[in-house]
PDB file as gemmi writes it, atoms N, CA and C in Angstrom:
CRYST1    1.000    1.000    1.000  90.00  90.00  90.00 P 1                      
ATOM      1  N   MET A   1      89.524 118.389 120.418  1.00  0.00           N  
ATOM      2  CA  MET A   1      88.519 118.276 119.427  1.00  0.00           C  
ATOM      3  C   MET A   1      88.441 116.687 119.086  1.00  0.00           C  
ATOM      4  N   GLN A   2      87.265 116.117 119.156  1.00  0.00           N  
ATOM      5  CA  GLN A   2      87.016 114.653 118.704  1.00  0.00           C  
ATOM      6  C   GLN A   2      86.493 114.380 117.487  1.00  0.00           C  
ATOM      7  N   ILE A   3      86.955 113.968 116.298  1.00  0.00           N  
ATOM      8  CA  ILE A   3      86.413 113.730 115.139  1.00  0.00           C  
ATOM      9  C   ILE A   3      85.599 112.481 114.778  1.00  0.00           C  
ATOM     10  N   THR A   4      84.330 112.536 114.623  1.00  0.00           N  
ATOM     11  CA  THR A   4      83.855 111.470 114.429  1.00  0.00           C  
ATOM     12  C   THR A   4      83.794 111.107 112.821  1.00  0.00           C  
ATOM     13  N   PRO A   5      83.795 109.705 112.377  1.00  0.00           N  
ATOM     14  CA  PRO A   5      83.918 109.797 111.173  1.00  0.00           C  
ATOM     15  C   PRO A   5      83.296 110.455 110.151  1.00  0.00           C  
ATOM     16  N   ALA A   6      83.972 111.201 109.293  1.00  0.00           N  
ATOM     17  CA  ALA A   6      83.590 112.036 108.105  1.00  0.00           C  
ATOM     18  C   ALA A   6      82.600 113.259 108.712  1.00  0.00           C  
ATOM     19  N   VAL A   7      82.830 113.606 109.919  1.00  0.00           N  
ATOM     20  CA  VAL A   7      82.076 115.060 110.379  1.00  0.00           C  
ATOM     21  C   VAL A   7      83.109 115.780 110.806  1.00  0.00           C  
ATOM     22  N   PHE A   8      83.514 116.683 110.185  1.00  0.00           N  
ATOM     23  CA  PHE A   8      84.557 117.844 110.676  1.00  0.00           C  
ATOM     24  C   PHE A   8      83.653 119.027 111.170  1.00  0.00           C  
ATOM     25  N   PRO A   9      83.712 119.371 112.343  1.00  0.00           N  
ATOM     26  CA  PRO A   9      83.042 120.618 112.762  1.00  0.00           C  
ATOM     27  C   PRO A   9      83.389 121.832 111.906  1.00  0.00           C  
ATOM     28  N   ASP A  10      84.667 121.963 111.529  1.00  0.00           N  
ATOM     29  CA  ASP A  10      84.919 123.069 110.837  1.00  0.00           C  
ATOM     30  C   ASP A  10      84.320 123.493 109.449  1.00  0.00           C  
ATOM     31  N   ILE A  11      83.815 122.307 108.985  1.00  0.00           N  
ATOM     32  CA  ILE A  11      83.236 122.360 107.694  1.00  0.00           C  
ATOM     33  C   ILE A  11      81.708 122.261 107.567  1.00  0.00           C  
ATOM     34  N   SER A  12      81.272 121.258 108.490  1.00  0.00           N  
ATOM     35  CA  SER A  12      79.658 121.082 108.529  1.00  0.00           C  
ATOM     36  C   SER A  12      78.964 121.542 110.078  1.00  0.00           C  
ATOM     37  N   THR A  13      78.111 122.184 109.673  1.00  0.00           N  
ATOM     38  CA  THR A  13      77.346 122.853 110.897  1.00  0.00           C  
ATOM     39  C   THR A  13      76.189 121.822 111.148  1.00  0.00           C  
ATOM     40  N   ARG A  14      76.052 120.567 110.528  1.00  0.00           N  
ATOM     41  CA  ARG A  14      75.167 119.653 110.660  1.00  0.00           C  
ATOM     42  C   ARG A  14      75.864 118.317 110.907  1.00  0.00           C  
ATOM     43  N   PRO A  15      76.304 118.254 111.983  1.00  0.00           N  
ATOM     44  CA  PRO A  15      77.051 116.714 112.142  1.00  0.00           C  
ATOM     45  C   PRO A  15      76.162 115.613 111.955  1.00  0.00           C  
ATOM     46  N   ASP A  16      74.895 115.593 112.152  1.00  0.00           N  
ATOM     47  CA  ASP A  16      73.378 114.627 112.283  1.00  0.00           C  
ATOM     48  C   ASP A  16      73.485 114.169 111.156  1.00  0.00           C  
ATOM     49  N   ILE A  17      74.099 114.602 109.786  1.00  0.00           N  
ATOM     50  CA  ILE A  17      74.139 114.470 108.598  1.00  0.00           C  
ATOM     51  C   ILE A  17      75.121 113.471 108.334  1.00  0.00           C  
ATOM     52  N   ARG A  18      76.004 113.342 108.744  1.00  0.00           N  
ATOM     53  CA  ARG A  18      77.457 113.109 108.586  1.00  0.00           C  
ATOM     54  C   ARG A  18      77.936 113.358 107.292  1.00  0.00           C  
ATOM     55  N   ALA A  19      78.536 112.506 106.404  1.00  0.00           N  
ATOM     56  CA  ALA A  19      79.229 112.688 105.257  1.00  0.00           C  
ATOM     57  C   ALA A  19      78.262 112.950 104.212  1.00  0.00           C  
ATOM     58  N   TYR A  20      78.214 113.830 103.620  1.00  0.00           N  
ATOM     59  CA  TYR A  20      77.504 114.080 102.295  1.00  0.00           C  
ATOM     60  C   TYR A  20      78.036 114.338 101.222  1.00  0.00           C  
ATOM     61  N   HIS A  21      77.169 114.623 100.034  1.00  0.00           N  
ATOM     62  CA  HIS A  21      77.865 114.700  98.732  1.00  0.00           C  
ATOM     63  C   HIS A  21      78.812 115.851  98.797  1.00  0.00           C  
ATOM     64  N   ALA A  22      79.806 115.721  98.390  1.00  0.00           N  
ATOM     65  CA  ALA A  22      80.934 116.709  98.102  1.00  0.00           C  
ATOM     66  C   ALA A  22      81.797 117.242  99.538  1.00  0.00           C  
ATOM     67  N   SER A  23      81.399 116.618 100.775  1.00  0.00           N  
ATOM     68  CA  SER A  23      81.943 117.041 101.860  1.00  0.00           C  
ATOM     69  C   SER A  23      83.222 116.745 102.139  1.00  0.00           C  
ATOM     70  N   GLU A  24      83.631 116.123 101.328  1.00  0.00           N  
ATOM     71  CA  GLU A  24      85.031 115.768 101.453  1.00  0.00           C  
ATOM     72  C   GLU A  24      85.968 116.729 100.592  1.00  0.00           C  
ATOM     73  N   ILE A  25      85.484 117.473  99.524  1.00  0.00           N  
ATOM     74  CA  ILE A  25      86.254 118.539  99.080  1.00  0.00           C  
ATOM     75  C   ILE A  25      87.335 119.204  99.778  1.00  0.00           C  
ATOM     76  N   PRO A  26      86.857 120.094 100.573  1.00  0.00           N  
ATOM     77  CA  PRO A  26      87.350 120.804 101.438  1.00  0.00           C  
ATOM     78  C   PRO A  26      88.756 119.950 102.298  1.00  0.00           C  
ATOM     79  N   VAL A  27      88.510 118.955 102.549  1.00  0.00           N  
ATOM     80  CA  VAL A  27      89.743 118.001 103.071  1.00  0.00           C  
ATOM     81  C   VAL A  27      90.647 117.798 102.273  1.00  0.00           C  
ATOM     82  N   VAL A  28      90.081 117.458 100.965  1.00  0.00           N  
ATOM     83  CA  VAL A  28      91.002 116.966  99.924  1.00  0.00           C  
ATOM     84  C   VAL A  28      91.739 117.988  99.212  1.00  0.00           C  
ATOM     85  N   PHE A  29      91.245 119.071  99.270  1.00  0.00           N  
ATOM     86  CA  PHE A  29      91.917 120.448  98.781  1.00  0.00           C  
ATOM     87  C   PHE A  29      92.765 121.214  99.699  1.00  0.00           C  
ATOM     88  N   GLY A  30      92.216 120.953 101.096  1.00  0.00           N  
ATOM     89  CA  GLY A  30      92.952 121.581 102.225  1.00  0.00           C  
ATOM     90  C   GLY A  30      92.519 123.010 102.109  1.00  0.00           C  
ATOM     91  N   THR A  31      91.026 123.093 101.839  1.00  0.00           N  
ATOM     92  CA  THR A  31      90.446 124.630 102.042  1.00  0.00           C  
ATOM     93  C   THR A  31      89.612 124.644 102.996  1.00  0.00           C  
ATOM     94  N   MET A  32      89.644 123.919 104.253  1.00  0.00           N  
ATOM     95  CA  MET A  32      89.245 124.039 105.387  1.00  0.00           C  
ATOM     96  C   MET A  32      89.202 125.449 106.254  1.00  0.00           C  
ATOM     97  N   PRO A  33      88.096 126.182 106.539  1.00  0.00           N  
ATOM     98  CA  PRO A  33      88.320 127.408 107.221  1.00  0.00           C  
ATOM     99  C   PRO A  33      89.424 127.405 108.276  1.00  0.00           C  
ATOM    100  N   ALA A  34      89.132 126.528 109.135  1.00  0.00           N  
ATOM    101  CA  ALA A  34      90.242 126.736 110.340  1.00  0.00           C  
ATOM    102  C   ALA A  34      90.590 125.219 110.799  1.00  0.00           C  
ATOM    103  N   PRO A  35      91.333 124.262 110.201  1.00  0.00           N  
ATOM    104  CA  PRO A  35      91.543 122.968 110.618  1.00  0.00           C  
ATOM    105  C   PRO A  35      92.432 122.816 111.566  1.00  0.00           C  
ATOM    106  N   SER A  36      91.959 121.711 112.409  1.00  0.00           N  
ATOM    107  CA  SER A  36      92.912 121.352 113.449  1.00  0.00           C  
ATOM    108  C   SER A  36      94.333 120.587 113.175  1.00  0.00           C  
ATOM    109  N   THR A  37      94.908 120.165 113.783  1.00  0.00           N  
ATOM    110  CA  THR A  37      96.238 119.362 113.534  1.00  0.00           C  
ATOM    111  C   THR A  37      95.652 118.241 112.899  1.00  0.00           C  
ATOM    112  N   THR A  38      94.737 117.796 113.431  1.00  0.00           N  
ATOM    113  CA  THR A  38      94.108 116.417 112.899  1.00  0.00           C  
ATOM    114  C   THR A  38      93.676 116.268 111.601  1.00  0.00           C  
ATOM    115  N   GLU A  39      92.692 117.375 111.405  1.00  0.00           N  
ATOM    116  CA  GLU A  39      92.376 117.628 109.933  1.00  0.00           C  
ATOM    117  C   GLU A  39      93.204 118.121 108.627  1.00  0.00           C  
ATOM    118  N   LYS A  40      94.482 118.626 109.193  1.00  0.00           N  
ATOM    119  CA  LYS A  40      95.380 118.952 108.462  1.00  0.00           C  
ATOM    120  C   LYS A  40      96.305 117.568 108.161  1.00  0.00           C  
ATOM    121  N   ALA A  41      96.321 116.816 109.019  1.00  0.00           N  
ATOM    122  CA  ALA A  41      97.029 115.438 108.498  1.00  0.00           C  
ATOM    123  C   ALA A  41      96.392 114.485 107.745  1.00  0.00           C  
ATOM    124  N   LEU A  42      95.051 114.598 107.991  1.00  0.00           N  
ATOM    125  CA  LEU A  42      94.146 113.779 107.215  1.00  0.00           C  
ATOM    126  C   LEU A  42      93.979 114.274 105.767  1.00  0.00           C  
ATOM    127  N   SER A  43      93.851 115.592 105.604  1.00  0.00           N  
ATOM    128  CA  SER A  43      94.153 116.298 104.443  1.00  0.00           C  
ATOM    129  C   SER A  43      95.242 116.042 103.625  1.00  0.00           C  
ATOM    130  N   GLN A  44      96.393 115.911 104.351  1.00  0.00           N  
ATOM    131  CA  GLN A  44      97.600 115.699 103.734  1.00  0.00           C  
ATOM    132  C   GLN A  44      97.622 114.402 103.172  1.00  0.00           C  
ATOM    133  N   PHE A  45      97.086 113.318 103.906  1.00  0.00           N  
ATOM    134  CA  PHE A  45      96.860 112.009 103.575  1.00  0.00           C  
ATOM    135  C   PHE A  45      95.950 111.842 102.243  1.00  0.00           C  
ATOM    136  N   LEU A  46      94.915 112.236 102.156  1.00  0.00           N  
ATOM    137  CA  LEU A  46      94.056 111.915 101.160  1.00  0.00           C  
ATOM    138  C   LEU A  46      94.877 112.550  99.796  1.00  0.00           C  
ATOM    139  N   GLN A  47      95.304 114.011 100.045  1.00  0.00           N  
ATOM    140  CA  GLN A  47      96.326 114.601  98.938  1.00  0.00           C  
ATOM    141  C   GLN A  47      97.135 113.461  98.126  1.00  0.00           C  
ATOM    142  N   GLY A  48      97.767 112.888  99.318  1.00  0.00           N  
ATOM    143  CA  GLY A  48      98.819 111.864  98.764  1.00  0.00           C  
ATOM    144  C   GLY A  48      98.067 110.855  98.118  1.00  0.00           C  
ATOM    145  N   ALA A  49      97.035 110.612  98.573  1.00  0.00           N  
ATOM    146  CA  ALA A  49      96.306 109.167  97.964  1.00  0.00           C  
ATOM    147  C   ALA A  49      95.750 109.631  96.521  1.00  0.00           C  
ATOM    148  N   TRP A  50      95.324 111.206  96.366  1.00  0.00           N  
ATOM    149  CA  TRP A  50      95.050 111.205  94.958  1.00  0.00           C  
ATOM    150  C   TRP A  50      95.759 111.583  93.932  1.00  0.00           C  
ATOM    151  N   VAL A  51      97.318 111.950  94.516  1.00  0.00           N  
ATOM    152  CA  VAL A  51      98.337 112.017  93.602  1.00  0.00           C  
ATOM    153  C   VAL A  51      98.786 110.679  93.166  1.00  0.00           C  
ATOM    154  N   ALA A  52      98.697 109.618  94.524  1.00  0.00           N  
ATOM    155  CA  ALA A  52      99.110 108.128  93.988  1.00  0.00           C  
ATOM    156  C   ALA A  52      98.231 107.550  93.112  1.00  0.00           C  
ATOM    157  N   PHE A  53      97.009 108.201  93.040  1.00  0.00           N  
ATOM    158  CA  PHE A  53      95.964 107.643  92.085  1.00  0.00           C  
ATOM    159  C   PHE A  53      96.236 108.095  90.942  1.00  0.00           C  
ATOM    160  N   ALA A  54      96.507 109.393  90.576  1.00  0.00           N  
ATOM    161  CA  ALA A  54      96.548 110.377  89.518  1.00  0.00           C  
ATOM    162  C   ALA A  54      97.490 109.739  88.841  1.00  0.00           C  
ATOM    163  N   ARG A  55      98.827 109.500  89.420  1.00  0.00           N  
ATOM    164  CA  ARG A  55      99.908 109.221  88.628  1.00  0.00           C  
ATOM    165  C   ARG A  55      99.935 107.586  88.139  1.00  0.00           C  
ATOM    166  N   ASN A  56      99.323 106.557  88.791  1.00  0.00           N  
ATOM    167  CA  ASN A  56      99.030 105.452  88.468  1.00  0.00           C  
ATOM    168  C   ASN A  56      97.654 105.020  88.880  1.00  0.00           C  
ATOM    169  N   PRO A  57      96.780 104.988  88.325  1.00  0.00           N  
ATOM    170  CA  PRO A  57      95.264 104.785  88.475  1.00  0.00           C  
ATOM    171  C   PRO A  57      95.156 103.259  88.807  1.00  0.00           C  
ATOM    172  N   ALA A  58      96.030 102.404  87.901  1.00  0.00           N  
ATOM    173  CA  ALA A  58      95.914 100.923  88.208  1.00  0.00           C  
ATOM    174  C   ALA A  58      96.572 100.592  89.386  1.00  0.00           C  
ATOM    175  N   GLN A  59      97.467 101.069  89.847  1.00  0.00           N  
ATOM    176  CA  GLN A  59      98.427 100.492  90.862  1.00  0.00           C  
ATOM    177  C   GLN A  59      98.881 101.559  92.074  1.00  0.00           C  
ATOM    178  N   GLY A  60      98.459 103.038  91.786  1.00  0.00           N  
ATOM    179  CA  GLY A  60      98.809 103.895  92.820  1.00  0.00           C  
ATOM    180  C   GLY A  60      98.567 103.708  94.097  1.00  0.00           C  
ATOM    181  N   LEU A  61      97.265 103.561  94.183  1.00  0.00           N  
ATOM    182  CA  LEU A  61      96.738 103.189  95.911  1.00  0.00           C  
ATOM    183  C   LEU A  61      97.092 102.113  96.324  1.00  0.00           C  
ATOM    184  N   VAL A  62      97.448 100.903  95.237  1.00  0.00           N  
ATOM    185  CA  VAL A  62      97.692  99.316  96.101  1.00  0.00           C  
ATOM    186  C   VAL A  62      99.593  99.851  96.404  1.00  0.00           C  
ATOM    187  N   ASP A  63     100.076 100.537  95.806  1.00  0.00           N  
ATOM    188  CA  ASP A  63     101.630 100.934  96.079  1.00  0.00           C  
ATOM    189  C   ASP A  63     101.952 101.660  97.232  1.00  0.00           C  
ATOM    190  N   ILE A  64     100.579 102.319  97.941  1.00  0.00           N  
ATOM    191  CA  ILE A  64     100.762 103.074  99.105  1.00  0.00           C  
ATOM    192  C   ILE A  64      99.820 102.348 100.230  1.00  0.00           C  
ATOM    193  N   GLY A  65      99.510 101.096  99.979  1.00  0.00           N  
ATOM    194  CA  GLY A  65      99.086 100.363 101.056  1.00  0.00           C  
ATOM    195  C   GLY A  65      97.719 100.237 100.955  1.00  0.00           C  
ATOM    196  N   TRP A  66      96.970 100.771  99.854  1.00  0.00           N  
ATOM    197  CA  TRP A  66      95.290 100.597  99.907  1.00  0.00           C  
ATOM    198  C   TRP A  66      95.270  99.324  99.012  1.00  0.00           C  
ATOM    199  N   PRO A  67      94.408  98.447  99.549  1.00  0.00           N  
ATOM    200  CA  PRO A  67      94.436  97.134  98.542  1.00  0.00           C  
ATOM    201  C   PRO A  67      93.246  97.406  97.496  1.00  0.00           C  
ATOM    202  N   GLN A  68      93.029  96.860  96.775  1.00  0.00           N  
ATOM    203  CA  GLN A  68      92.061  96.724  95.848  1.00  0.00           C  
ATOM    204  C   GLN A  68      90.728  96.372  96.458  1.00  0.00           C  
ATOM    205  N   TYR A  69      89.541  97.071  96.209  1.00  0.00           N  
ATOM    206  CA  TYR A  69      88.465  96.672  97.201  1.00  0.00           C  
ATOM    207  C   TYR A  69      87.881  94.979  96.826  1.00  0.00           C  
ATOM    208  N   THR A  70      87.289  94.323  97.714  1.00  0.00           N  
ATOM    209  CA  THR A  70      86.806  93.229  97.341  1.00  0.00           C  
ATOM    210  C   THR A  70      85.904  92.677  98.531  1.00  0.00           C  
ATOM    211  N   PRO A  71      84.495  93.011  98.325  1.00  0.00           N  
ATOM    212  CA  PRO A  71      83.328  92.757  99.438  1.00  0.00           C  
ATOM    213  C   PRO A  71      83.661  92.166 100.744  1.00  0.00           C  
ATOM    214  N   ASN A  72      83.970  90.845 100.696  1.00  0.00           N  
ATOM    215  CA  ASN A  72      84.254  89.812 101.557  1.00  0.00           C  
ATOM    216  C   ASN A  72      85.394  89.836 102.171  1.00  0.00           C  
ATOM    217  N   THR A  73      86.373  90.769 102.042  1.00  0.00           N  
ATOM    218  CA  THR A  73      87.735  90.971 102.581  1.00  0.00           C  
ATOM    219  C   THR A  73      87.826  92.420 103.424  1.00  0.00           C  
ATOM    220  N   THR A  74      88.717  92.629 103.907  1.00  0.00           N  
ATOM    221  CA  THR A  74      89.043  93.778 104.901  1.00  0.00           C  
ATOM    222  C   THR A  74      89.812  94.767 103.837  1.00  0.00           C  
ATOM    223  N   THR A  75      88.918  95.356 103.016  1.00  0.00           N  
ATOM    224  CA  THR A  75      89.508  96.359 101.817  1.00  0.00           C  
ATOM    225  C   THR A  75      88.755  97.292 101.668  1.00  0.00           C  
ATOM    226  N   LEU A  76      87.774  97.497 102.438  1.00  0.00           N  
ATOM    227  CA  LEU A  76      86.512  98.759 102.370  1.00  0.00           C  
ATOM    228  C   LEU A  76      87.486  99.998 103.313  1.00  0.00           C  
ATOM    229  N   ALA A  77      88.015 101.091 102.735  1.00  0.00           N  
ATOM    230  CA  ALA A  77      88.525 102.045 103.403  1.00  0.00           C  
ATOM    231  C   ALA A  77      87.540 102.973 104.091  1.00  0.00           C  
ATOM    232  N   GLN A  78      87.879 103.056 105.294  1.00  0.00           N  
ATOM    233  CA  GLN A  78      86.928 104.292 106.373  1.00  0.00           C  
ATOM    234  C   GLN A  78      88.192 105.258 106.270  1.00  0.00           C  
ATOM    235  N   ILE A  79      87.853 106.527 105.975  1.00  0.00           N  
ATOM    236  CA  ILE A  79      88.680 107.570 106.281  1.00  0.00           C  
ATOM    237  C   ILE A  79      88.382 108.209 107.018  1.00  0.00           C  
ATOM    238  N   GLY A  80      89.290 108.664 107.876  1.00  0.00           N  
ATOM    239  CA  GLY A  80      89.268 109.475 109.103  1.00  0.00           C  
ATOM    240  C   GLY A  80      88.433 108.784 110.232  1.00  0.00           C  
ATOM    241  N   ASN A  81      88.490 107.530 110.280  1.00  0.00           N  
ATOM    242  CA  ASN A  81      87.764 106.707 111.034  1.00  0.00           C  
ATOM    243  C   ASN A  81      88.289 107.002 112.736  1.00  0.00           C  
ATOM    244  N   LEU A  82      87.526 106.814 113.850  1.00  0.00           N  
ATOM    245  CA  LEU A  82      88.209 107.052 115.172  1.00  0.00           C  
ATOM    246  C   LEU A  82      89.289 106.527 115.075  1.00  0.00           C  
ATOM    247  N   LEU A  83      89.489 105.267 114.983  1.00  0.00           N  
ATOM    248  CA  LEU A  83      90.800 104.471 115.162  1.00  0.00           C  
ATOM    249  C   LEU A  83      91.882 104.854 114.552  1.00  0.00           C  
ATOM    250  N   ASN A  84      91.541 105.681 113.466  1.00  0.00           N  
ATOM    251  CA  ASN A  84      92.903 106.381 112.574  1.00  0.00           C  
ATOM    252  C   ASN A  84      92.370 107.771 112.103  1.00  0.00           C  
ATOM    253  N   GLN A  85      92.308 108.630 112.952  1.00  0.00           N  
ATOM    254  CA  GLN A  85      91.868 110.143 112.590  1.00  0.00           C  
ATOM    255  C   GLN A  85      92.490 110.709 111.357  1.00  0.00           C  
ATOM    256  N   THR A  86      93.590 110.375 111.293  1.00  0.00           N  
ATOM    257  CA  THR A  86      94.520 110.984 110.108  1.00  0.00           C  
ATOM    258  C   THR A  86      94.740 110.204 108.871  1.00  0.00           C  
ATOM    259  N   GLY A  87      94.031 108.952 108.822  1.00  0.00           N  
ATOM    260  CA  GLY A  87      94.315 108.181 107.636  1.00  0.00           C  
ATOM    261  C   GLY A  87      93.110 107.183 107.399  1.00  0.00           C  
ATOM    262  N   ILE A  88      93.469 105.862 106.999  1.00  0.00           N  
ATOM    263  CA  ILE A  88      92.435 104.939 106.781  1.00  0.00           C  
ATOM    264  C   ILE A  88      92.598 103.755 107.617  1.00  0.00           C  
ATOM    265  N   ILE A  89      91.470 103.211 107.934  1.00  0.00           N  
ATOM    266  CA  ILE A  89      91.349 102.013 108.401  1.00  0.00           C  
ATOM    267  C   ILE A  89      90.491 100.723 107.538  1.00  0.00           C  
ATOM    268  N   PHE A  90      90.916  99.535 107.247  1.00  0.00           N  
ATOM    269  CA  PHE A  90      90.024  98.453 106.519  1.00  0.00           C  
ATOM    270  C   PHE A  90      89.230  97.995 107.211  1.00  0.00           C  
ATOM    271  N   THR A  91      87.973  97.589 106.729  1.00  0.00           N  
ATOM    272  CA  THR A  91      86.962  96.763 107.451  1.00  0.00           C  
ATOM    273  C   THR A  91      86.295  95.958 105.916  1.00  0.00           C  
ATOM    274  N   GLN A  92      85.728  95.191 106.360  1.00  0.00           N  
ATOM    275  CA  GLN A  92      84.997  94.059 105.537  1.00  0.00           C  
ATOM    276  C   GLN A  92      83.553  95.085 104.613  1.00  0.00           C  
ATOM    277  N   GLY A  93      83.741  95.254 103.470  1.00  0.00           N  
ATOM    278  CA  GLY A  93      82.518  96.058 102.862  1.00  0.00           C  
ATOM    279  C   GLY A  93      80.994  95.059 103.212  1.00  0.00           C  
ATOM    280  N   GLN A  94      81.025  94.011 103.074  1.00  0.00           N  
ATOM    281  CA  GLN A  94      79.841  93.298 103.574  1.00  0.00           C  
ATOM    282  C   GLN A  94      79.378  93.560 105.083  1.00  0.00           C  
ATOM    283  N   LEU A  95      80.189  93.896 105.777  1.00  0.00           N  
ATOM    284  CA  LEU A  95      79.559  94.528 106.965  1.00  0.00           C  
ATOM    285  C   LEU A  95      78.909  95.936 107.062  1.00  0.00           C  
ATOM    286  N   LEU A  96      79.154  96.876 105.853  1.00  0.00           N  
ATOM    287  CA  LEU A  96      78.444  98.001 105.741  1.00  0.00           C  
ATOM    288  C   LEU A  96      76.742  97.370 104.714  1.00  0.00           C  
ATOM    289  N   ASP A  97      77.179  96.551 103.881  1.00  0.00           N  
ATOM    290  CA  ASP A  97      76.234  96.559 103.271  1.00  0.00           C  
ATOM    291  C   ASP A  97      75.164  95.577 103.934  1.00  0.00           C  
ATOM    292  N   ASP A  98      75.494  94.930 105.003  1.00  0.00           N  
ATOM    293  CA  ASP A  98      74.618  93.995 105.939  1.00  0.00           C  
ATOM    294  C   ASP A  98      73.683  95.089 106.503  1.00  0.00           C  
ATOM    295  N   THR A  99      74.335  96.051 106.916  1.00  0.00           N  
ATOM    296  CA  THR A  99      73.430  97.112 107.612  1.00  0.00           C  
ATOM    297  C   THR A  99      72.571  98.050 106.596  1.00  0.00           C  
ATOM    298  N   CYS A 100      72.945  98.181 105.473  1.00  0.00           N  
ATOM    299  CA  CYS A 100      72.024  98.842 104.547  1.00  0.00           C  
ATOM    300  C   CYS A 100      70.820  97.820 104.076  1.00  0.00           C  
ATOM    301  N   ASN A 101      71.041  96.486 103.838  1.00  0.00           N  
ATOM    302  CA  ASN A 101      70.073  95.580 103.688  1.00  0.00           C  
ATOM    303  C   ASN A 101      69.442  95.441 104.704  1.00  0.00           C  
ATOM    304  N   SER A 102      69.278  95.775 106.240  1.00  0.00           N  
ATOM    305  CA  SER A 102      68.619  95.572 107.190  1.00  0.00           C  
ATOM    306  C   SER A 102      67.737  96.759 107.277  1.00  0.00           C  
ATOM    307  N   ILE A 103      67.558  97.987 106.537  1.00  0.00           N  
ATOM    308  CA  ILE A 103      66.806  98.944 106.836  1.00  0.00           C  
ATOM    309  C   ILE A 103      65.311  98.537 106.388  1.00  0.00           C  
ATOM    310  N   PRO A 104      65.071  97.730 105.418  1.00  0.00           N  
ATOM    311  CA  PRO A 104      63.532  97.259 105.489  1.00  0.00           C  
ATOM    312  C   PRO A 104      63.040  96.663 106.862  1.00  0.00           C  
ATOM    313  N   THR A 105      63.875  95.890 107.458  1.00  0.00           N  
ATOM    314  CA  THR A 105      63.303  95.042 108.639  1.00  0.00           C  
ATOM    315  C   THR A 105      63.301  96.444 109.797  1.00  0.00           C  
ATOM    316  N   LEU A 106      64.199  97.152 109.942  1.00  0.00           N  
ATOM    317  CA  LEU A 106      64.475  98.060 110.918  1.00  0.00           C  
ATOM    318  C   LEU A 106      63.171  99.025 110.621  1.00  0.00           C  
ATOM    319  N   LEU A 107      62.691  99.274 109.315  1.00  0.00           N  
ATOM    320  CA  LEU A 107      61.696 100.234 109.340  1.00  0.00           C  
ATOM    321  C   LEU A 107      60.281  99.225 109.853  1.00  0.00           C  
ATOM    322  N   GLY A 108      60.188  98.251 109.424  1.00  0.00           N  
ATOM    323  CA  GLY A 108      59.325  97.326 109.991  1.00  0.00           C  
ATOM    324  C   GLY A 108      58.868  97.616 111.460  1.00  0.00           C  
ATOM    325  N   VAL A 109      59.961  97.165 112.155  1.00  0.00           N  
ATOM    326  CA  VAL A 109      60.190  97.353 113.739  1.00  0.00           C  
ATOM    327  C   VAL A 109      59.560  98.615 114.044  1.00  0.00           C  
ATOM    328  N   ALA A 110      60.184  99.616 113.413  1.00  0.00           N  
ATOM    329  CA  ALA A 110      59.728 100.953 114.061  1.00  0.00           C  
ATOM    330  C   ALA A 110      58.258 101.143 113.802  1.00  0.00           C  
ATOM    331  N   ALA A 111      57.725 100.720 112.405  1.00  0.00           N  
ATOM    332  CA  ALA A 111      56.341 100.850 112.307  1.00  0.00           C  
ATOM    333  C   ALA A 111      55.408 100.077 113.625  1.00  0.00           C  
ATOM    334  N   GLN A 112      55.886  98.597 113.751  1.00  0.00           N  
ATOM    335  CA  GLN A 112      54.971  98.253 115.012  1.00  0.00           C  
ATOM    336  C   GLN A 112      55.313  98.936 116.035  1.00  0.00           C  
ATOM    337  N   LEU A 113      56.484  99.486 116.444  1.00  0.00           N  
ATOM    338  CA  LEU A 113      56.643 100.361 117.747  1.00  0.00           C  
ATOM    339  C   LEU A 113      55.698 101.193 117.521  1.00  0.00           C  
ATOM    340  N   THR A 114      55.705 101.904 116.642  1.00  0.00           N  
ATOM    341  CA  THR A 114      54.738 103.096 116.690  1.00  0.00           C  
ATOM    342  C   THR A 114      53.270 102.773 116.817  1.00  0.00           C  
ATOM    343  N   ALA A 115      52.897 101.955 116.164  1.00  0.00           N  
ATOM    344  CA  ALA A 115      51.734 101.453 116.288  1.00  0.00           C  
ATOM    345  C   ALA A 115      51.329 101.067 117.927  1.00  0.00           C  
ATOM    346  N   LEU A 116      52.282 100.329 118.601  1.00  0.00           N  
ATOM    347  CA  LEU A 116      51.843  99.674 120.054  1.00  0.00           C  
ATOM    348  C   LEU A 116      51.926 101.070 120.850  1.00  0.00           C  
ATOM    349  N   LEU A 117      52.948 101.614 120.520  1.00  0.00           N  
ATOM    350  CA  LEU A 117      52.934 102.845 121.674  1.00  0.00           C  
ATOM    351  C   LEU A 117      52.117 104.147 121.250  1.00  0.00           C  
ATOM    352  N   GLY A 118      51.548 104.187 120.032  1.00  0.00           N  
ATOM    353  CA  GLY A 118      50.455 105.414 119.612  1.00  0.00           C  
ATOM    354  C   GLY A 118      51.308 106.382 119.395  1.00  0.00           C  
ATOM    355  N   PRO A 119      50.757 107.732 119.524  1.00  0.00           N  
ATOM    356  CA  PRO A 119      51.551 108.969 119.255  1.00  0.00           C  
ATOM    357  C   PRO A 119      53.144 109.202 119.780  1.00  0.00           C  
ATOM    358  N   ALA A 120      52.923 108.648 121.424  1.00  0.00           N  
ATOM    359  CA  ALA A 120      54.244 108.632 121.852  1.00  0.00           C  
ATOM    360  C   ALA A 120      55.272 108.129 121.148  1.00  0.00           C  
ATOM    361  N   GLY A 121      55.021 107.112 120.317  1.00  0.00           N  
ATOM    362  CA  GLY A 121      56.004 106.331 119.591  1.00  0.00           C  
ATOM    363  C   GLY A 121      56.304 106.853 118.303  1.00  0.00           C  
ATOM    364  N   ALA A 122      55.774 108.116 117.968  1.00  0.00           N  
ATOM    365  CA  ALA A 122      55.832 108.573 116.471  1.00  0.00           C  
ATOM    366  C   ALA A 122      57.259 109.101 116.459  1.00  0.00           C  
ATOM    367  N   GLY A 123      58.119 109.470 117.421  1.00  0.00           N  
ATOM    368  CA  GLY A 123      59.474 110.080 117.336  1.00  0.00           C  
ATOM    369  C   GLY A 123      60.418 108.754 116.867  1.00  0.00           C  
ATOM    370  N   LEU A 124      59.978 107.778 117.079  1.00  0.00           N  
ATOM    371  CA  LEU A 124      60.910 106.609 117.040  1.00  0.00           C  
ATOM    372  C   LEU A 124      61.694 106.310 115.611  1.00  0.00           C  
TER     373      LEU A 124                                                      
END                                                                             
């Protein structure tokens, strides 16, 4: 089974919506209905991270190698990423922020394409 970021087939019947509010709860508490070996390993990793944070909110995550977040450095944690399905990888928060900031531009392009293509372009 291939796990895409934050999509667990045993939990979500809608992989198209990706991570949604509270979708991590079964993974954090280990209550997935039929977890794969990968899902169990990620669950154990997350449980360890929550325990580290609960024991020491100021330094617990840093002590296990999870750096304090700064948008322009590689400190944004991507949990269950394809590059590390049982843990986390770090990337720049700014990279994801830039994507979100591009939404108005992308919607404008979609509107232009729809206008050019007529009804056939409505699904774009």
